[in-house]
C-alpha positions in Angstrom: -200.8 -9.4 63.1 -199.1 -6.0 62.5 -201.2 -3.2 61.1 -198.2 -1.6 59.4 -198.3 -1.7 55.5 -196.1 -3.7 53.2 -194.2 -1.9 50.5 -195.6 -3.0 47.1 -192.2 -3.2 45.3 -189.7 -4.3 48.0 -192.0 -6.4 50.1 -190.6 -4.7 53.2 -192.9 -3.8 56.0 -193.0 -0.2 57.3 -191.5 0.5 60.7 -193.8 3.4 61.6 -195.8 6.4 60.6 -195.1 10.1 60.4 -197.2 13.0 59.1 -195.9 12.3 55.6 -196.9 8.6 55.7 -195.2 5.3 56.5 -191.5 5.0 57.3 -189.7 2.4 55.3 -186.4 0.8 56.5 -183.2 1.5 54.6 -182.4 -1.4 52.3 -179.0 -2.9 52.7 -178.5 -1.5 56.2 -176.2 -3.5 58.5 -176.1 -3.7 62.3 -173.4 -1.7 64.2 -170.1 -3.6 64.5 -169.2 -5.3 67.8 -166.9 -3.5 70.2 -163.3 -4.4 69.8 -161.9 -7.0 72.2 -160.5 -5.7 75.4 -157.3 -7.8 75.0 -155.9 -7.4 71.5 -153.6 -10.2 70.3 -149.9 -9.9 71.3 -147.3 -9.2 68.6 -145.7 -12.4 67.3 -142.4 -13.2 69.1 -139.2 -12.0 67.4 -137.2 -14.6 65.6 -134.3 -16.1 67.5 -131.1 -14.4 66.4 -128.9 -17.1 67.9 -127.4 -14.9 70.5 -128.7 -13.2 73.7 -129.6 -9.5 73.5 -127.9 -7.0 75.8 -125.0 -9.4 76.6 -121.3 -8.6 76.2 -119.7 -10.5 73.4 -117.0 -11.8 75.8 -119.8 -13.6 77.8 -121.3 -15.3 74.8 -120.4 -18.9 73.7 -118.5 -19.4 70.5 -121.7 -20.3 68.6 -123.4 -17.2 69.9 -120.5 -15.0 68.9 -120.6 -16.5 65.4 -124.4 -15.8 65.2 -123.8 -12.3 66.5 -121.3 -11.4 63.8 -123.3 -13.0 61.1 -126.4 -11.1 62.1 -124.6 -7.7 62.0 -122.8 -8.6 58.8 -126.3 -9.2 57.2 -127.5 -5.9 58.6 -124.5 -4.1 57.2 -125.0 -5.8 53.8 -128.7 -4.9 53.8 -127.9 -1.3 54.6 -125.3 -1.1 51.7 -127.9 -2.6 49.3 -130.2 0.4 50.1 -127.4 2.7 49.0 -126.3 0.7 46.0 -123.3 -0.7 47.9 -121.9 2.8 48.7 -120.3 3.0 52.1 -120.7 6.1 54.3 -117.1 7.0 53.7 -117.6 6.8 49.9 -120.8 8.9 50.3 -118.9 11.6 52.1 -116.1 11.5 49.5 -118.7 11.8 46.7 -120.2 14.9 48.4 -116.7 16.4 48.7 -115.9 15.6 45.1 -119.2 17.1 43.9 -118.5 20.3 45.8 -115.0 20.6 44.4 -116.4 20.1 40.9 -119.0 22.7 41.5 -116.4 25.1 42.8 -114.2 24.5 39.8 -117.1 25.4 37.5 -117.7 28.8 39.0 -116.6 32.0 37.3 -114.3 34.4 39.1 -117.1 36.7 40.1 -119.1 33.7 41.4 -116.1 32.6 43.4 -115.8 36.0 45.0 -119.5 35.9 46.0 -119.1 32.3 47.4 -116.0 33.4 49.4 -117.9 36.5 50.7 -120.8 34.3 51.9 -118.5 31.8 53.6 -116.6 34.7 55.3 -119.9 36.3 56.5 -121.2 33.0 57.9 -117.9 32.4 59.7 -117.9 35.9 61.1 -121.5 35.6 62.3 -120.8 32.3 64.0 -117.7 33.7 65.7 -119.6 36.7 66.9 -122.4 34.6 68.3 -119.8 32.3 70.0 -118.1 35.3 71.5 -121.3 36.4 73.2 -122.7 33.2 74.7 -119.5 31.2 75.4 -118.1 33.6 78.1 -121.5 33.5 79.8 -121.6 29.7 79.9 -117.9 29.7 81.1 -118.8 32.1 84.0 -121.8 30.0 85.0 -119.9 26.8 85.0 -116.8 28.1 86.8 -119.0 30.0 89.3 -120.2 26.7 90.8 -116.6 26.1 92.1 -114.9 29.4 92.6 -116.2 33.0 93.2 -115.1 36.5 93.9 -111.6 37.6 92.8 -110.6 34.0 92.1 -113.4 33.7 89.6 -112.7 37.0 87.9 -109.0 36.2 87.6 -109.8 32.8 86.1 -112.1 34.4 83.5 -109.6 37.1 82.6 -106.9 34.5 81.5 -109.3 31.8 80.1 -110.5 31.7 76.5 -114.1 30.4 76.5 -113.9 29.5 72.8 -111.3 26.8 73.6 -114.0 24.8 75.4 -116.3 24.6 72.4 -116.4 21.3 70.6 -118.6 20.7 67.5 -120.7 23.7 68.4 -121.3 22.6 72.0 -119.7 23.9 75.2 -117.7 21.2 77.1 -118.5 21.9 80.7 -116.5 18.8 81.8 -113.4 20.2 80.3 -113.9 23.4 82.3 -114.2 21.4 85.5 -111.0 19.5 84.7 -109.2 22.7 83.9 -110.4 24.2 87.2 -109.3 21.2 89.1 -105.8 21.4 87.6 -105.5 25.1 88.4 -107.0 25.3 91.9 -107.1 21.7 93.2 -109.4 21.5 96.2 -109.7 25.2 96.8 -113.0 27.0 96.1 -116.5 26.8 97.3 -117.4 23.5 95.7 -115.3 20.7 94.4 -116.2 18.6 91.3 -117.7 15.3 92.3 -115.4 12.4 92.8 -116.0 8.7 92.1 -114.3 6.3 94.5 -115.6 3.0 93.1 -118.5 0.9 94.1 -117.9 1.1 97.9 -117.7 4.9 97.9 -116.4 4.8 101.4 -112.6 4.8 101.1 -111.0 7.5 99.0 -107.9 6.6 96.9 -104.4 7.4 98.0 -103.5 11.0 97.1 -101.7 11.5 93.8 -98.4 13.2 93.4 -100.3 16.2 92.1 -102.5 16.4 95.2 -99.5 16.0 97.5 -97.8 18.8 95.6 -100.8 21.1 96.1 -101.0 20.2 99.8 -97.3 21.0 100.2 -97.8 24.3 98.4 -100.6 25.2 100.8 -98.5 24.4 103.8 -95.8 26.7 102.5 -98.3 29.5 101.9 -98.0 29.5 98.1 -101.7 28.7 97.7 -104.3 30.2 100.0 -107.7 28.7 100.2 -110.6 31.2 100.3 -112.4 31.6 103.7 
């Protein structure tokens, strides 16, 4: 029989002694929870949409094509419901109309301030473009031509023309270089010859013209 005392009110037996007296267990305590299982349950499978994912529409059956278009029609309808039936085009038009209304409500002095802000922003953007665009153009063109050929190209080429939506279009530069210099230069842009990759296509009329110009000495490849 244990020699530990029983609490007179709770009827719980002490679990030990300290210098201050018996130690009583905490009422309402619960054991530590079990460790989580090593293999959590898998997510429930997605509902069958009636058509295979990642499959071209042309390869689907008629029933699958119908299911595909119904599914995307429902998605579009759900999206429109979130915006009270307003299409993206209508939303853009509403923004433009709101801006026009705001502009029409400005006083003459406010319009002058607005125009000055817009002009300052445009000037700042143009100045920034004039600084970084030529550097990117030189870096891109320098992969294919160098020396006097590179400097001549940069002297007659406007780097700003290769900027689209605030991004520099390096592929357009490569195409421009190919049109100007053809195969001359230290590195040609990569060519894709199809899946076999072993047999180049027949030379185009442009390539034949460049080759004839080289034979006649009109174009001199760099050594």
